[in-house]
C-alpha atoms as a printed R data frame, in Angstrom:
    type eleno elety resid chain resno      x       y       z
1   ATOM     1    CA   MET     A     1 50.687 126.209 153.317
2   ATOM     2    CA   SER     A     2 54.473 125.963 153.010
3   ATOM     3    CA   ILE     A     3 56.462 126.962 149.937
4   ATOM     4    CA   ALA     A     4 59.718 125.088 149.338
5   ATOM     5    CA   ALA     A     5 62.980 126.211 147.850
6   ATOM     6    CA   VAL     A     6 64.685 123.857 145.405
7   ATOM     7    CA   VAL     A     7 68.359 124.829 145.321
8   ATOM     8    CA   LEU     A     8 70.142 123.412 142.276
9   ATOM     9    CA   ALA     A     9 73.628 122.421 143.444
10  ATOM    10    CA   ALA     A    10 74.430 119.375 141.291
11  ATOM    11    CA   GLY     A    11 76.061 121.217 138.392
12  ATOM    12    CA   ALA     A    12 79.395 120.060 137.040
13  ATOM    13    CA   SER     A    13 81.041 123.529 137.074
14  ATOM    14    CA   ARG     A    14 82.772 122.646 133.802
15  ATOM    15    CA   ARG     A    15 83.472 126.242 132.772
16  ATOM    16    CA   LEU     A    16 84.983 127.098 136.149
17  ATOM    17    CA   GLY     A    17 86.945 123.859 136.437
18  ATOM    18    CA   ARG     A    18 86.207 123.349 140.137
19  ATOM    19    CA   ALA     A    19 83.112 122.835 142.237
20  ATOM    20    CA   LYS     A    20 81.614 126.305 142.581
21  ATOM    21    CA   GLN     A    21 79.084 125.162 145.170
22  ATOM    22    CA   SER     A    22 81.828 125.008 147.815
23  ATOM    23    CA   LEU     A    23 83.636 128.119 146.575
24  ATOM    24    CA   GLU     A    24 83.932 130.661 149.400
25  ATOM    25    CA   ILE     A    25 83.082 134.291 148.690
26  ATOM    26    CA   GLY     A    26 82.359 136.912 151.324
27  ATOM    27    CA   GLY     A    27 82.954 134.523 154.218
28  ATOM    28    CA   GLU     A    28 80.591 131.744 153.135
29  ATOM    29    CA   THR     A    29 80.358 129.206 150.341
30  ATOM    30    CA   LEU     A    30 78.025 129.868 147.440
31  ATOM    31    CA   LEU     A    31 75.827 127.020 148.648
32  ATOM    32    CA   GLU     A    32 75.745 128.333 152.210
33  ATOM    33    CA   ARG     A    33 74.769 131.749 150.890
34  ATOM    34    CA   ALA     A    34 71.944 130.370 148.742
35  ATOM    35    CA   VAL     A    35 70.500 128.333 151.618
36  ATOM    36    CA   ARG     A    36 70.775 131.258 154.021
37  ATOM    37    CA   VAL     A    37 68.909 133.573 151.646
38  ATOM    38    CA   ALA     A    38 66.201 130.935 151.088
39  ATOM    39    CA   VAL     A    39 65.756 130.482 154.849
40  ATOM    40    CA   GLU     A    40 65.602 134.267 155.319
41  ATOM    41    CA   ALA     A    41 62.860 134.329 152.662
42  ATOM    42    CA   ARG     A    42 60.853 131.924 154.864
43  ATOM    43    CA   LEU     A    43 60.912 129.104 152.330
44  ATOM    44    CA   VAL     A    44 60.257 125.751 154.018
45  ATOM    45    CA   PRO     A    45 61.772 123.307 153.446
46  ATOM    46    CA   VAL     A    46 64.928 124.261 151.597
47  ATOM    47    CA   ILE     A    47 65.662 121.252 149.387
48  ATOM    48    CA   VAL     A    48 69.261 121.142 148.164
49  ATOM    49    CA   VAL     A    49 69.868 118.926 145.140
50  ATOM    50    CA   VAL     A    50 73.453 117.624 144.966
51  ATOM    51    CA   ARG     A    51 75.380 115.296 142.693
52  ATOM    52    CA   ASP     A    52 76.313 111.838 143.959
53  ATOM    53    CA   PRO     A    53 79.973 112.310 144.975
54  ATOM    54    CA   GLY     A    54 80.594 108.614 144.413
55  ATOM    55    CA   VAL     A    55 80.053 108.991 140.668
56  ATOM    56    CA   ALA     A    56 81.330 112.546 140.254
57  ATOM    57    CA   ASN     A    57 82.402 113.064 136.658
58  ATOM    58    CA   VAL     A    58 83.397 116.711 136.805
59  ATOM    59    CA   LEU     A    59 86.476 118.855 136.415
60  ATOM    60    CA   GLY     A    60 86.225 119.769 140.079
61  ATOM    61    CA   GLY     A    61 86.572 116.056 140.769
62  ATOM    62    CA   ARG     A    62 85.128 113.848 143.436
63  ATOM    63    CA   GLU     A    63 86.679 115.935 146.215
64  ATOM    64    CA   GLY     A    64 84.699 119.011 145.197
65  ATOM    65    CA   MET     A    65 81.443 117.096 145.126
66  ATOM    66    CA   VAL     A    66 82.168 115.466 148.484
67  ATOM    67    CA   ARG     A    67 82.789 118.932 149.914
68  ATOM    68    CA   THR     A    68 79.503 120.183 148.415
69  ATOM    69    CA   ALA     A    69 77.578 117.275 149.967
70  ATOM    70    CA   GLU     A    70 79.279 117.880 153.330
71  ATOM    71    CA   VAL     A    71 78.478 121.599 153.246
72  ATOM    72    CA   ALA     A    72 74.841 120.876 152.388
73  ATOM    73    CA   ALA     A    73 74.513 118.232 155.092
74  ATOM    74    CA   GLY     A    74 75.842 120.651 157.699
75  ATOM    75    CA   LEU     A    75 73.463 123.493 156.896
76  ATOM    76    CA   ARG     A    76 70.552 124.192 159.195
77  ATOM    77    CA   GLY     A    77 67.122 124.431 157.660
78  ATOM    78    CA   CYS     A    78 67.767 122.336 154.580
79  ATOM    79    CA   GLU     A    79 67.155 118.836 153.303
80  ATOM    80    CA   VAL     A    80 69.661 117.243 150.935
81  ATOM    81    CA   VAL     A    81 68.569 115.025 148.047
82  ATOM    82    CA   VAL     A    82 70.922 113.325 145.598
83  ATOM    83    CA   ASN     A    83 70.474 113.534 141.834
84  ATOM    84    CA   GLU     A    84 71.739 110.267 140.367
85  ATOM    85    CA   LEU     A    85 71.182 111.618 136.831
86  ATOM    86    CA   ALA     A    86 73.040 114.910 137.223
87  ATOM    87    CA   ASP     A    87 74.975 114.480 133.970
88  ATOM    88    CA   GLU     A    88 71.689 114.866 132.070
89  ATOM    89    CA   GLY     A    89 71.628 118.538 133.009
90  ATOM    90    CA   MET     A    90 69.573 121.011 134.997
91  ATOM    91    CA   ALA     A    91 66.202 119.438 134.241
92  ATOM    92    CA   SER     A    92 67.093 116.286 136.147
93  ATOM    93    CA   SER     A    93 67.870 118.297 139.287
94  ATOM    94    CA   ILE     A    94 64.604 120.200 138.982
95  ATOM    95    CA   ARG     A    95 62.736 116.888 138.747
96  ATOM    96    CA   VAL     A    96 64.475 115.467 141.823
97  ATOM    97    CA   GLY     A    97 63.824 118.578 143.897
98  ATOM    98    CA   VAL     A    98 60.216 118.976 142.785
99  ATOM    99    CA   ALA     A    99 59.495 115.283 143.400
100 ATOM   100    CA   ARG     A   100 60.615 115.690 147.008
101 ATOM   101    CA   ALA     A   101 58.593 118.899 147.384
102 ATOM   102    CA   GLN     A   102 55.550 117.066 146.026
103 ATOM   103    CA   GLU     A   103 55.988 114.318 148.611
104 ATOM   104    CA   LEU     A   104 55.974 116.975 151.324
105 ATOM   105    CA   GLY     A   105 52.715 118.505 150.091
106 ATOM   106    CA   VAL     A   106 53.911 122.082 149.583
107 ATOM   107    CA   VAL     A   107 51.761 124.604 147.716
108 ATOM   108    CA   GLY     A   108 54.601 125.750 145.480
109 ATOM   109    CA   VAL     A   109 58.344 125.855 144.935
110 ATOM   110    CA   VAL     A   110 60.961 128.481 144.232
111 ATOM   111    CA   VAL     A   111 63.584 126.977 141.940
112 ATOM   112    CA   MET     A   112 66.935 128.692 142.412
113 ATOM   113    CA   ALA     A   113 70.601 128.300 141.540
114 ATOM   114    CA   CYS     A   114 73.392 128.418 144.095
115 ATOM   115    CA   ASP     A   115 75.595 130.895 142.216
116 ATOM   116    CA   GLN     A   116 73.585 134.109 141.838
117 ATOM   117    CA   VAL     A   117 75.446 136.072 144.485
118 ATOM   118    CA   ALA     A   118 73.264 139.211 144.293
119 ATOM   119    CA   LEU     A   119 70.112 137.291 145.237
120 ATOM   120    CA   ARG     A   120 68.212 138.785 148.180
121 ATOM   121    CA   ALA     A   121 65.570 137.257 150.437
122 ATOM   122    CA   GLU     A   122 63.240 140.130 149.554
123 ATOM   123    CA   HIS     A   123 63.373 139.146 145.899
124 ATOM   124    CA   LEU     A   124 62.449 135.546 146.692
125 ATOM   125    CA   ARG     A   125 59.476 136.717 148.756
126 ATOM   126    CA   GLU     A   126 58.313 138.875 145.841
127 ATOM   127    CA   LEU     A   127 58.363 135.823 143.583
128 ATOM   128    CA   TYR     A   128 55.797 133.938 145.621
129 ATOM   129    CA   GLY     A   129 53.690 136.989 146.464
130 ATOM   130    CA   GLU     A   130 50.867 135.561 144.354
131 ATOM   131    CA   VAL     A   131 50.836 131.854 145.149
132 ATOM   132    CA   ASP     A   132 48.736 130.830 142.141
133 ATOM   133    CA   ARG     A   133 50.949 132.530 139.543
134 ATOM   134    CA   VAL     A   134 54.181 131.426 137.873
135 ATOM   135    CA   THR     A   135 56.667 134.235 138.447
136 ATOM   136    CA   GLY     A   136 60.254 134.426 137.231
137 ATOM   137    CA   SER     A   137 63.136 136.836 137.665
138 ATOM   138    CA   GLY     A   138 63.783 139.462 135.026
139 ATOM   139    CA   TYR     A   139 67.369 140.354 134.093
140 ATOM   140    CA   ALA     A   140 69.417 140.879 130.933
141 ATOM   141    CA   GLY     A   141 66.260 141.034 128.829
142 ATOM   142    CA   LYS     A   142 65.038 137.567 129.794
143 ATOM   143    CA   VAL     A   143 62.955 135.806 132.424
144 ATOM   144    CA   GLY     A   144 64.785 133.091 134.341
145 ATOM   145    CA   ILE     A   145 65.450 131.622 137.746
146 ATOM   146    CA   PRO     A   146 64.951 132.037 140.557
147 ATOM   147    CA   ALA     A   147 61.342 131.383 139.694
148 ATOM   148    CA   TYR     A   148 58.205 130.428 141.576
149 ATOM   149    CA   PHE     A   149 55.886 127.632 140.424
150 ATOM   150    CA   PRO     A   150 52.574 126.752 142.087
151 ATOM   151    CA   ALA     A   151 51.815 123.087 142.741
152 ATOM   152    CA   GLU     A   152 49.603 122.780 139.645
153 ATOM   153    CA   LYS     A   153 52.751 123.243 137.545
154 ATOM   154    CA   PHE     A   154 54.638 120.384 139.208
155 ATOM   155    CA   GLY     A   155 53.540 117.925 136.521
156 ATOM   156    CA   GLU     A   156 55.057 120.104 133.805
157 ATOM   157    CA   LEU     A   157 58.256 120.551 135.799
158 ATOM   158    CA   MET     A   158 58.507 116.768 136.120
159 ATOM   159    CA   GLU     A   159 58.387 116.485 132.313
160 ATOM   160    CA   LEU     A   160 61.494 118.649 131.793
161 ATOM   161    CA   ARG     A   161 64.493 117.023 130.103
162 ATOM   162    CA   GLY     A   162 68.050 118.034 129.253
163 ATOM   163    CA   ASP     A   163 69.981 121.127 130.248
164 ATOM   164    CA   VAL     A   164 67.448 123.846 129.420
165 ATOM   165    CA   GLY     A   165 65.860 124.155 132.853
166 ATOM   166    CA   ALA     A   166 62.401 125.699 133.077
167 ATOM   167    CA   ARG     A   167 62.906 128.267 130.315
168 ATOM   168    CA   GLU     A   168 59.864 127.201 128.297
169 ATOM   169    CA   LEU     A   169 57.596 127.267 131.338
170 ATOM   170    CA   LEU     A   170 58.685 130.851 132.026
171 ATOM   171    CA   ARG     A   171 57.874 132.097 128.545
172 ATOM   172    CA   GLY     A   172 55.310 134.862 129.031
173 ATOM   173    CA   ALA     A   173 55.400 134.551 132.827
174 ATOM   174    CA   ALA     A   174 55.229 137.491 135.188
175 ATOM   175    CA   ALA     A   175 58.667 138.742 136.218
176 ATOM   176    CA   MET     A   176 60.222 140.504 139.174
177 ATOM   177    CA   VAL     A   177 63.165 142.493 137.820
178 ATOM   178    CA   ASP     A   178 66.587 142.470 139.467
179 ATOM   179    CA   GLU     A   179 69.453 143.096 137.054
180 ATOM   180    CA   GLY     A   180 71.997 141.993 139.652
181 ATOM   181    CA   LEU     A   181 70.890 138.404 139.081
182 ATOM   182    CA   ASP     A   182 72.619 138.442 135.704
183 ATOM   183    CA   LEU     A   183 75.860 137.697 137.561
184 ATOM   184    CA   ASP     A   184 76.209 133.993 138.131
185 ATOM   185    CA   VAL     A   185 79.544 132.370 138.870
186 ATOM   186    CA   ASP     A   186 80.620 130.378 135.822
187 ATOM   187    CA   THR     A   187 84.186 131.609 135.193
188 ATOM   188    CA   GLU     A   188 87.176 132.955 137.121
189 ATOM   189    CA   ALA     A   189 86.231 136.449 135.917
190 ATOM   190    CA   ASP     A   190 82.802 135.942 137.504
191 ATOM   191    CA   VAL     A   191 84.487 134.877 140.750
192 ATOM   192    CA   GLU     A   192 86.435 138.130 140.817
193 ATOM   193    CA   ARG     A   193 83.309 140.189 140.094
194 ATOM   194    CA   ALA     A   194 81.459 138.378 142.876
195 ATOM   195    CA   ARG     A   195 84.302 138.954 145.330
196 ATOM   196    CA   GLY     A   196 84.323 142.619 144.402
197 ATOM   197    CA   MET     A   197 80.593 142.771 145.100
198 ATOM   198    CA   LEU     A   198 80.607 140.861 148.396
199 ATOM   199    CA   GLY     A   199 84.050 141.678 149.735
């Protein structure tokens, strides 16, 4: 009866200009923080989706993606999978992560980003409190990720395309509100806000 986390860490970080996954804030990288929170939320396994560093086509360059893959590989409690189609956008990473979760026979997945620094383990546990219900996170007047999807929704997740993520599947879904999740690290200004929050 395990519920997996799918941590999306294959983004190109184009707005930031460097690989945010390996950016250190508050004594740990953003990726380390995301995995730690997922483990604390008792999500098993924690599947981290990374970009193939050998074909990195990002402003952060190959070095940033290599560092991201190394960080992921060194983290306890997680499994790393490579998204060969990362340039397509977020949907491709969701498909890769969900496909692996499906192989492992989990009852559901929590899809999460690696750059929402206010995310708490308690919030993730609230998301999967009802294992048969799609539940997203409410912030800034919308419902987004992190979000929980039961296994019967895996087929729809596998049909996603482009860079829109699971937005359509969350339309009308139940939501657990946490306004702090509106801060994700996309720009240098966001980095400074996150450092102010975490020290």
